[in-house]
N, C-alpha and C positions, 0 to 999 in steps of 0.2 A: 345334125349330131356333129359335134366337134371332132375332127380327125387329127388333132394335135398328136404328133409322135410321142409315145409314152414309153418309159423305160421302168423295170422293176430293179430295185437295188436290194440285194441281200448282203447284210453285213454280219459277219460272225466274228465274235470278240468274247473275252473273259467277262463274267458278269462284273467284276470290278471296274471295268472301263465304261459302263452304262453311263454313267453321269455325264463324263467327257465326251462320249458319243452324242448324246441327246443335246448338250450345249452347242456341239459343233453342228449338228444338224439344224438346230434352231437359228443359229447365226448365219446359215446358208440357205434360209429360206424353206427349210423342210418342215411343214406344220403337222402333217399327218403321217403316222406309221405305226406299225404293229410289232410288239416286243414279245418274244418268247424267251422266258428264263428258265435258268436250271436246266440247260441242255447239255447232255453229255456226248462224248465222241472221242474221235481220235484224229490228229493232223500233225502239222510240221512241228508244233511245240509239244507234242506228246499226247498222252491220253488224259482225258478228264473224266473222273469217276463220280464226283459229288458224293464221296463217302466220308465217313469220320477221319480216317486216315489220309485221304486225298480229297480234300473238300472243293478244289476248283470245279467250277461249272461255267459254261458259256452261255452267252445271250445271242439270240438271232434277231436283227431288226430287218423287217420288210417294209419298203417304201415304194410306192408308184408315183412317179413324177413325170412332168414334162421333160423332154430330152435335154434342154438347157439347163433346168435345175438339177437334173441328174448328174450332168457333166460337171457342174459347179460343185456339187456335194462329193463327187468322186475325187476331185482335185483337192478338196479340203481334206478328205481322208487319206489321200496318198501323202499330203504334207505332214499329217499327224503321224503316219506310219513312219515316214523317213525320219522325223524328229525322235521319234522313240527308238528306232533302229540305231541311229547315230549315238544315242546315249546309252545303249545296251551293249556295246561292243560286240555287234553282229549277232547276238543271241536272237533267236526267232521271236517275233512279236506276235501275240495271240490275236491277230486281226486280219481278216480276209474280207475283201469286197467283190462281189460279183454283180453283173448287170445283164439285163437282156430285154429286148423289145417285147411291149405287151399291149393288149387291147382291152378295154373295159366293155363288157357285154350287158350288165345290168347296173 
């Protein structure tokens, strides 16, 4: 069994960012991931309801990668976040990235 260190990335962003995120992941060697769309919740940018009056929803992307690929993807996501933050006059950006070690069992 290959014991390569693996990491899980969880990316939470507005649905409207999905195309940009998929392109970024592709350019950074991430070829497999799972997307959950129309996710509602509350965070630093406020509440997302997914209703007629408040139509914003989020997307969650899960990816399991070797540690070196995960680090490359995280660096690219940090660069994306910093660029958007710089052009938004410090308005919170609806993008969060989390990672943790994981093991594949089946």
